[in-house]
N, C-alpha and C positions, 0 to 999 in steps of 0.2 A: 505494498499497499503506498503509494505515494504520500509527503507530507509536503509535497512543494508546490505553491499556492499562485497564483493569476491572476492578475485584476482583480476577476470575478467572481474568486475566492480566496475564505480565511485561510493564514497561514496558521499549524498546529506546528509545534515543536517535535509533538513523536505520536506516532500510530496509536497509541495507548488514550492520549486528549483528545484523535480524530474522534476516533469510535465514542468517546463520550459527552461532547461536542457536538455529534451530530446525531447521539440513539435516536429513536424514534418508535412510534408504537407503528405495527404490522398485524394490518385486519386479513388481508387476502396471500392468501400462500399459494402455491404451486403443488400440485399435483404429483409430488415430489417425496418419496421415503428420501427420510434420511438416516446415511450408512452411520450402523455401530459405534464405531471407532471413533465420527465424530460426535455422535451425541454421545457416549463414556468417556470423552477426554471434556466435553463439555460439563457435566453429572461429576467429575470428578472436582472440578475446579470449581461448581459450588461445593463440594464437600470441604474443600481446600480452607471457605472460609474464616473469620476467625468466629471465636461465639467465648461467654465465661466461663474460665474455668476448664475450656476445651474440650466440651460436654455433650456437646453434639445434640441438643433435647428439640431433634425435627424430624421428621420422614420424607420422604416425597415418594408419590405416588404415582409409577409413570403409567399413561394411555394411551395407545395404538390402538385399539381393538374400538372398528367403526361403530358397532352398536351403544357401548360406550361415549360415547365421544358423543355421536345425536343427542345421546338423553341429554347429556349434562348442555351441548345447544340451548332446548328445550327446555329447560333448568332453569337454564342464567337467562334466557328469551334472546340470545345473540348466533345466526345464524354459523355465522363464519368459523363456530368454536366447535363445529362436527366436521368444518371440510382443514381443518389442522394435523399435518401430518403426525404432533406426540402436543399431548396435554402432561402435564407439569401440574399436581396438588401438591402446594406444601404444608404440610400440616408438621402444627406441634406438638413435638412427640414425648413426653413425661412416664409413658411405660416401661420406652426399651432399660429407660437408668433403674428406674425401680425395681424393675426385675434382679438387675445387674448390681444393684447394692441390695434388693437379700439373696443372692446368692453369695456374694462375697461378705454375707454377716455383717451391712452398714445398718445403722436407722436413714432412714427416710424418711421426710416431710414436706418436700417439692410441690404435690399437687393440693399441697392447704396453703402454701406459703404464696402471697404476690406477687416477690421479689424472686422470685423462680420465673412465675409466669409472665413476668412481665420482661424480665433478663430474658424469656426463650422467645416471647414474641417476635425482640427482633433478633433474635441469632436467625430466626427462621423465616425473617426478611432480608437479613442481610446474606445467608445463602441464596434466596432468590435472583438478589440482585448480581450478583456473583454469576449466574449462571447466564440470567442474558447477556450481561457483557462479553462472556464467554462467546454464546452464541454467536451476538452479532462481529466476533472475530475470526466467526469463521465463516462468516456469509448467512448466518440464520436473521430473524425474522424473531421479533416475542409479542406479545399484548400480555399486559396482567388483565388479569377477570378478577376483583373484589366483589362481585353479588355475590360469590359462593359463600359468604355472609350468614346471608339468606337462608342458605341451606341446608345447618351442622349434622342435624338430624337424621335427614333424606344422604347425607356423603357418607355417613356412619354406617348406615344401612348398606347401600351400594356398593364400597371399595375395605366392608370386614371392617373399618378400626374400632377398636378395641375403646375402651373408655374415656383411658385417659389417653387418646390421640383426637388434637381438636386441628378441625380444617382451618388454613388460615386465606389462602389466595391460589387461584388457578393462573397456570400460564400459558401461553400456544405458541410452540415452536415449530417452524417452519422454515423453507427457502422463498420470502417472499415475490409476489406475483414482482413488484417494483418496488422501490425504494422508499418511502414518505420521509416528505422535506419534515426538518424536526421542527418541533414547535417552539415559538418562542414563552423563555421563561423571564420573571423579575431576574434583576442583572444583581449579584453578588453586594452591589452599593444598596441595596435595597431590603437583604433579609439577612445582610450580616451584621454585628451589633458589636463595636469595640471596647469589650473591658466590662460591659453593661446593653439594660434594652436601651431606646431612644425610640420615642417616636417623631417619626417623618409631619410635617408640616400636612394637612390635608390635599394642597393641589400639588403637593411631588407626589402622596399618593398617586393619585386621580394621573396622573401624567405618567406612572409606573406602570400600573393596571392599563391606560389606552392606548401604553404602545406596545406593550404584551398583546394586545387581545382587537390592535387596530385592521381596517374593513373583519369584521367581524359581527354585526349586527344584524340581529333579526329583524324584519320587515314584521309591523302590525300588524295583524287580521283582528277579528272580531274575537275570531273563537281564541286565539292566544290571550287578545289582552283579557279579556272572561277570568281563562284560567289563572293568569297571573294577579288579579284582586279576587278572585277568590282564595287562595293563599293568602297575601297582604291579610284578606279578613279576619280569615281562621286563627294565622298565627299574633294579629296586630291591632286590630280593628277597624272599621270601616276609616279615621281617621286617616292612619297611614293609607288603605286601601285608597285615598281620595289621592294622598298625597303622590302614593307610585305611578297613577294616572297622569297627575301633571306634568310627571318624571317626562313619562314617555309623550306625552304630546309635544310637551318642548323640546324631545331630542326629536319626534320623528320616526322615533325607532327604539325596537327593546333591550336595553343595553345587557351585557354579557354579563354584570351581575342578576340582574333580574331574571337572565335567561340558565343561568344557574341554579340560580336557588329558588325559582319561584316554577317553574318549568320543568325543571331537568332532575338536580335534588334537588325534589321540591318539598320547602321547609313547616309544610305540616303536617309530609307523611317519615321523613325521616328521624323525628324521636317512636313513633309507634317499633313495637315489639321491644324496647327498654327494659322491661319486667320479665322477657321471656328469654330474653341473653343473658339477664342477673338469674336466670334457674339453671343456665345452659354452667354456665361457669357456677354453679352451688353444686351443683351433681359433678361438674369435674373435679373438683374438689372436695368430695366427696370420700375421707379415706378412713375415716377413724377415729382419727389424732384430732380431735374437736377442739382440746384441753390445746394443744396445740397457738390453735385461735384466740385463746383468753389470755397468752402473753399477754407484759404492755411488752410495746415498741422498742426500741433499741436501735438506735443506726445502725445502718450496716456495718460498719470501720467495724464497729462493737460489738457485734455477732459475729466477725466471723472469726475461725479460729486461727494463732500467731504466725501459723507456718503459713494461708495463704492473706495475711491482713491488707495487702495493696486491694483484692477485686477489680482485680483487673480480667481484659479478653486476653485469651492466652492466645498464639499464633498459630 
């Protein structure tokens, strides 16, 4: 891969940076099988990602069978999922480490520990991103599917996931029909804060988002406007809905924030199911060690044994 630039192309110091800057989500794949040696290399790159204590608290379900792929496409409501050559379901897995602890006669309360759950979730996603980057480097394309969060029980039954294995995110892999253009992002000057959090001025914030979403205004239709205002009324009342309608009229279009939070990730629907998710977490944590949960909270650094005091991820 050449890193040289011409008048129309940015310059990158090396191929790794080019991959990171030009990464994009791929939702259209060639009808071409991924060779096993390439897939194996990509997966091995993933499992070499850093994890807390080098415990690797995740499992990856590789899915290539057409029936399961089609079923997942239907469950997630996205047809292209069934056409991807390979699907990878990344799962937070405390089951394997619990088995290991039992076999070695070691104490284990990770399924009763929010710390373990939170860090294991991070480790699972870090592994997934390692795999996506490795896939890009091998000429493959990928896309994350987050809607699996809505169907953990169905996935547990469909894929025979043990009780303490929890689905986190799905990734589609394959050779892209074409390489999509990388989406614009907020720059480091907006999202990176020096030493402490700093609020930027309203006009600076709007300028940054307008630059990111330039030329993405959504035309106003009666149906779209009514759907948007309905969400506004449910969430914030009639006065806010009127204010939103005024903003749409002033602009002459539905802006990106209104589109995201009013028509796509609908603000009135997103909080639904919170109680069910909490019940799932309680089931995930049901180990019979309830007394552990009643202990007073201590700082993580003091809870760690002297040999592991730094609490850092291992390479």
